[in-house]
N, C-alpha and C positions, 0 to 999 in steps of 0.2 A: 683264613685258616680255620679248619674245622677242629673241634675239641680233641679228637685223638692225636692230631698232629701237634697241637699245642702241648698236650701232655707228654708226647715224645720229646719235644724240644726241651721242656722243663726237666724231664728225667735225665736227658743227656747232659744238660747244663749242670745239674746237681752232681752227677757222677764225675764229670770233668772237674768241677770245683774240688771234690774230695780227692781226686787223683792228683791234682796240682798242689793242694795244700798238704797232702800227706807226707811226702819226703822231708820238707823242711821242718815240719812239726815233729816227726819221728827223730830227726837228727837233734833237735833241741831237747826232746825228751831224753834221749840217750846221754847227751852231754850233761844234762841236769842230774840224771841218775848217777853218773860216774862222779861228778863233783860232790854230790850228796854223800856218796859212799866214802870218798876221800875225806870230806869234812867229818864224818862220823868216826873214821879211823884215827884221824889226827886231832880230833876235838877242836878244830878251828871253826868257829861259828861266825863267819863273816858273810853277810848277806850279799855284798857286792862282788864276791869272788865268783859267783855263778854267772853273772851277766856276760862277761866277755867270751867265755867258752861257748855259751849258747849262741851268741851272735856269730862267732867263728864257725860253729857247726852248721848253722843255717846258711851262712854264706857259702861254705864248701858244698853243701847239698845243692844249692841253687847253681853254683858253677858247674858241678858235675852233671846235673840233670836238666839244666836250663834249655839245652837244645831239644831234648825230647818234649819238654813242657811247651816250648814255642811251636813245635810240630803238632802237638795235640791241639793247641789253640787255633792253629792255622786250619787244621782239619775240621774243627768245630765251626769255624767261621765259614768255610765252604759249605758245610752242612746247613747252616742257618740261611745263607744266601740261596742255596738250592731250594730250601723250603719256601722262602719268600717268592722266588721265581715260580715255583710250582703253584703256590696259592694265588699269585697274580694272574696266571694263565687260565685258571679255572673259571 
């Protein structure tokens, strides 16, 4: 593989990693923010209260968007194999 195609594969992999990690992390961020506001309003300062809602939010995000994430990984896998075949034929 020549350097431009390696750079393309690495760029595509980095963008895919960000696209796949984004929704669960944003769900955890939103859940943490809501729980923090709740704790500030009620003055309940329990550190373990945040853990379960964050896990539940991440699980829900993965359940809702899991199909599209697998499809994106499948597309990337086909892209990688096509790059390998193209480089092997040269």
